[in-house]
C-alpha positions in Angstrom: -16.9 -15.2 13.1 -15.7 -14.3 9.8 -12.3 -13.0 9.5 -12.4 -9.8 7.6 -8.5 -9.7 6.9 -8.4 -12.7 5.1 -8.9 -13.3 1.4 -8.1 -15.9 -1.2 -4.4 -16.7 -0.7 -3.6 -13.9 2.2 -4.2 -12.5 5.6 -3.2 -8.9 6.3 -2.2 -8.2 10.0 -0.9 -5.3 12.0 2.7 -4.2 11.9 4.7 -6.0 14.9 7.7 -4.8 16.9 9.5 -8.1 15.5 8.9 -6.8 11.9 11.8 -4.1 12.3 14.3 -6.2 10.5 11.8 -7.0 7.4 10.9 -3.1 7.2 14.6 -2.2 7.6 15.4 -4.5 4.5 12.0 -3.4 2.5 12.2 0.3 3.2 16.1 0.5 2.3 15.7 -1.7 -0.9 16.8 1.4 -3.3 15.5 -0.7 -6.6 11.9 0.2 -5.3 12.4 3.9 -4.0 11.3 5.3 -7.2 7.4 3.9 -6.4 7.4 5.2 -2.8 9.2 8.3 -3.5 12.0 7.4 -1.1 15.0 9.3 -1.3 17.0 8.7 1.9 17.8 5.5 3.9 15.6 4.5 7.3 17.7 4.0 10.2 16.7 1.1 12.8 15.8 4.0 15.0 13.4 5.2 12.8 11.6 2.6 12.1 11.3 1.7 15.6 9.8 5.0 16.1 7.4 4.4 13.3 6.3 0.9 14.8 5.4 3.0 18.4 3.1 5.4 16.3 1.8 2.3 14.2 -0.1 1.0 17.2 -2.1 4.6 17.2 -5.8 4.6 15.8 -6.0 5.4 12.1 -8.2 8.8 13.3 -5.3 9.9 15.1 -2.2 9.1 12.4 -4.3 9.0 9.3 -2.6 6.0 7.6 -2.3 2.5 8.4 0.0 0.0 7.1 -0.6 -3.6 7.3 1.9 -6.7 6.8 0.6 -9.1 3.8 1.0 -12.7 4.7 0.8 -16.1 2.9 -1.5 -18.3 4.4 1.3 -20.4 6.0 2.3 -17.0 7.7 5.2 -16.0 5.2 5.4 -12.2 4.8 5.4 -11.0 1.3 4.6 -7.3 1.3 2.7 -4.6 2.7 -0.4 -2.7 2.0 -1.1 1.2 3.3 -3.7 3.4 3.8 -2.6 7.1 4.0 -4.2 10.4 3.7 -7.0 9.1 5.5 -9.9 11.3 5.4 -13.0 10.3 7.6 -14.9 13.4 6.4 -14.8 13.4 2.7 -14.9 9.4 3.5 -11.6 8.5 1.3 -7.9 7.6 1.4 -5.2 7.0 -0.5 -3.8 3.4 -1.0 -0.5 2.0 -1.8 0.7 -1.8 -1.7 4.3 -3.6 -2.3 4.8 -7.1 -2.8 8.7 -7.0 -2.2 10.4 -9.9 -3.8 10.0 -10.5 -7.7 9.4 -14.2 -7.1 6.3 -13.3 -5.1 4.9 -11.3 -7.6 2.1 -12.8 -10.2 0.6 -15.0 -7.3 -2.4 -12.7 -6.8 -1.1 -11.8 -3.3 -1.6 -7.7 -4.0 -5.0 -8.5 -5.7 -6.2 -10.5 -2.5 -4.8 -7.5 -0.4 -6.5 -4.8 -2.1 -9.9 -6.9 -2.0 -9.5 -7.4 1.9 -8.9 -3.4 2.2 -12.1 -2.6 0.0 -14.2 -4.4 2.5 -12.3 -3.1 5.4 -12.4 0.5 4.1 -16.0 0.3 3.3 -17.4 -1.9 6.2 -15.2 -0.6 9.1 -14.1 2.9 8.0 -17.0 3.9 6.2 -15.3 5.2 3.1 -17.0 5.5 -0.1 -13.7 5.8 -2.0 -9.9 5.0 -2.7 -7.2 6.4 -4.6 -3.9 5.6 -5.9 -1.1 7.8 -7.4 0.9 5.7 -9.8 3.6 6.3 -12.5 2.4 6.4 -16.0 5.6 4.2 -16.8 4.5 1.6 -14.0 2.4 -0.7 -16.4 2.1 -3.5 -13.9 0.6 -1.3 -11.2 -1.8 0.3 -13.4 -3.1 -3.1 -14.5 -3.2 -4.4 -11.3 -5.5 -1.5 -9.8 -7.4 -1.4 -12.9 -8.1 -5.3 -12.9 -9.7 -4.6 -9.2 -11.8 -1.7 -10.4 -9.9 1.3 -10.2 -10.4 4.1 -13.2 -8.0 6.3 -14.3 -9.2 9.7 -13.7 -6.6 12.0 -14.3 -3.1 12.8 -15.2 -0.3 14.8 -13.4 1.5 16.0 -16.3 5.5 15.8 -16.0 4.9 15.1 -12.0 8.1 12.3 -11.3 11.4 13.4 -11.8 13.4 10.2 -12.6 17.0 9.2 -13.6 15.4 9.2 -17.2 13.9 13.1 -17.2 10.3 13.9 -16.0 7.2 11.5 -16.4 3.5 11.7 -15.6 1.6 10.2 -12.7 -1.8 8.7 -13.1 -4.7 9.2 -10.4 -6.7 6.2 -10.1 -10.0 6.0 -8.0 -12.1 3.3 -7.0 -15.8 4.0 -5.7 -16.9 1.5 -2.9 
């Protein structure tokens, strides 16, 4: 049987209780808070509660997080579906490759490819969308490379230390 959660150099797997230390490290890395809209640190208790919720069905929670692992089992990041809307057949998508040394190896592109198949074939979605800061050239390039198109701009949408900046809406029809 074909494994629908494997593509190229990566495997996607569910979040496990043993991932709490990994999630604690990733979620509390202030260097990436600007792309995740995080403003406060996460406690282990809050993450443990999240892990309990993550066992629920996407139709109930309207979200799904999967861990991105290399083929040798090393976790390098996570991919999220959020704002899951089965009626309108769409969801938001976000991705993180945590350590800079694991970026530019194709892991993010491979993870997105897996999610396209999963979203279309398993969840029956017709489109995915991403919201990306206009200054995040690396993410914009990644999403455009895998078929997303910039379809809108939210002017002065994000507040940062440098002032206000635009946020782009990117969409991909599946």
